[in-house]
Structures are given as C-alpha cells and as structure tokens.
N, C-alpha and C positions, 0 to 999 in steps of 0.2 A: 426759791422756793420758799425760802426760811420765811417771808412775808405773804404767802400764800397771797388770796384775792384780798389788795387793796389793805393791806395788815391785820386782816380777819384771823390769823394762825388759822387758817381754814383751804384745803387745796382739793381741786376736782378731781378726780381721775374716771375717765372710761372705762368701760368696762374689758378691754384690749389691755389697758395698762395695769387696770388690777391686778394682776396676776404676779405682777412683780412687787405691790405690795406684800401681797401675801406670801410670797416667795422667801422675802426679810422680815416675816412675823410684824408689819406694820398694821394695827388696825384700820379698820375703815366701817362705813354705815353708808346702804344703801340713800340714795338721794332718790333718783326719780329717771326711768325711760334710760337705763345703762349706764347713769352717772354713780361714782361714788365720793362720800367726802373720807378727807383724812385729815391729820393731825399733822400741818407742815413743819411743826419742832419736832414732833415725832417722828418724822418720816428723814428728814433732815439728817439728824442725832442718828436716826438706826441705818440709814446708809452709808454715813458717813464710818461710825464704830464696826460695822460688819466690812466694809470696804478695807479700815487699818490691821480687822483681825485675820482677814486674807491674806497678807503683806504686802497692800499698799501704801506705800509712803505720800502724808500730805504734808508739804511744805508752807505753810501759812504765813501770811505780810511779805510778800514776792510779788514781783512783778514782774512780767515777760515785757522786756524793753528792745531785743530784736530777734533775729534767727541769723541760727549756721546754716548757711549756703555752698554745698560744694554739689560742682559738677550738675547745674540747673535742680537741686535735688535738697528739701529742708532735708537737715540734717543736726537740728537742735535747737536748744534755743540760749537770748544771752538775758540771762538775770540779773535781777537787782534787787535791793530792800525797796520796799513802799514807801516807807519813810523816807528812805533818800530819795526815790522819786517824786515825794510831795516836798519833802524843804528844795526842790533845784540845787543838791547838792552832786558834786564835778567826783563822783567816786567811781573807780571802775567799777564794772560788772565783773560776775561769773558767769562763765558759758556752761551748758553743759551738753552732749551727744548725747543722741538720740537714733534711734531707726526708724521711728513714727511719731510723727506730734500731729497731737487733736487739739482744733480751737473751738473749745465749749463756751465761749465766752458774751455768748447770748449776743443780743441786737446792736452792739457794735464789732462783733466779728475783729477783736482787738489785736487776733496773732493775722487774720490775714490781712487786714489793714497794713499792719506794719511791713507784709512781702509785699503787697502791692505799691506801697507807699517810696519803697527804698530799693525795689528792683524793677528790672524792667523783663517784666514777668509775662507769660500769658496766661489764665486759671483755665480749669475745664469748666466754662461758665459758656452761656450763648456770647455771652461781648467779649471773650478773656479778663473781665473786669469783675468786681465785686458789682451785683445787679443791682440791689438794692432793697428793702424790707418793704412790699407793702402793708395799708393800712388793713385794721384788724379785721379778719374772717377765720372765726377760728375753726370751723370744722372743717374748711380746706387747709390750714395751715398744719395743724393737725395729721392729716393724710400727707402734706407734700414734705413734712418734716420728714418720714421713716424716706422718701425717695431722695430726698436731698441729702439726707445721711450718707456719706462717702468720700472720697477722694478729692481732692480741691486743683491739688497741685502733686507731683511726685514728694511724697512723702510726710502730707500734711493733708488731713482728715476733718471735717466739719460735722457737725451735730449739733443736733439741739433747736434755738431761732439763729446761732450762726451760721446753720446750714439752710434757713429757710431769708437771712438777709442776704448772704453769699449770692445763691442762685434765686432768688426774685422772686420768692413768695411773699406768703400774708404773713401780720401780724399772730400770735396766738392771744388767748384769752386768759383765765389763771386756771387751764386743766393744765393738767401736768402727767396726764399719761402716753401725749406721742414724746415729754421728754424722758421718761421712763424709758421706751422703746427704742428712741433715740440712740439714748446712751448704751442700751443693749447690743443694737446692731453695728454701732462704729464695733466697741468692742468684739465682736466679732470678727467684722471686717479686719480687723487689726490680727488677730488671732493664725486668723486665714493670710494675710498677708506675712508675717512670720513666718509661719509655716512654709509658705513658696521660698522664701530668702532663705531658708536652711537648704 
C-alpha cells in the first residue's frame, strides 16, 4: 500500500472498504461510481500508529525463514534478521510460539510456500497445494479475497493477496478496500478461534 498505484502515493478504496478508512480517521475523497481515493502514506502510517497504540507489537527488519510444526499444526515461526538473510550468513534463528499464524505476505505467499516446500502436507485448497495467482481482474479479485480469507492449514490463516494466490484467484489492481476488509475478516476469524480454544 505504501506505493499506491504505481508510486503515485494514491490508493483507491471502494465504498465497502471506506468504512475502515473512516473508522481509523484516514481522510478520503470521493472519486467516481462508489470509489474513493486516499493518500497511501497517511493510510499506512495511521493504520500502524493505531495498531501500536492498541497494543500490537511490530517487529521491524525480521524475516520468517521457517515454521514451527507440532502434531500437523502450525505452532509458530522461525525468525531471523533480514540483514542476516540478505548477507547469507549462517546465524542461528530464534523461534516464537503462536496459537495462530497469518500469512499476509501478498502475491508470494511466503509463509504458506515455506510450509508447502518443507513438509509433506495437504492444504485446505482444491489441489492440496498453493493453487497460484491468476492474472489481473480487479473486481473478481476484490470479491474473492473475502471468500479466500480463511484457515489454509491447521493454525495457519491467509488474507489479502496471499489468500487469492493460495486459493487460485485473480490478482488485484491498486484498489485496497478488499485488503482492508480481508484484514478485518481474518482478525475476526482469529478472535473466534481463540475463544473456541479456551
């Protein structure tokens, strides 16, 4: 979202997603036919700031290089500094345990890809594997992002473009309402899953 549409620092949000911009106090302007524009830098910095103020911890410059698996369930992540990864240094990583993990890495589905590559597992997809992203069809992609936002393997959820790439739907254009709504949906799915596990 930082880059907006081709680095124009402008994002487009359809009417359904504008509610989230309003909820966070992010300014937007009407564009046409149920679409609104907002400044990408204001959107990201406000979302980050509000998340931090609500108690979220954001760890900067860290890469997930593997997952913790316990009894056929994702149970956390294996992390290292991104600079270590970029320099190809042999530095032992750290692990963090987690009841649930979300892959929100976009087109690359980095977390799901690691799980699939390193383990003989079957995902909750049509093929049991990452289906892969189709070419751009923004309207279909926006709709499918919501239906594809779900658990893909025990303990692992996908949202945003990672959801579409995992389940085999279309690529989106620079319209971000579906991304915002997908993030909201995965948060509610996680809250519900955590309530059930108590």
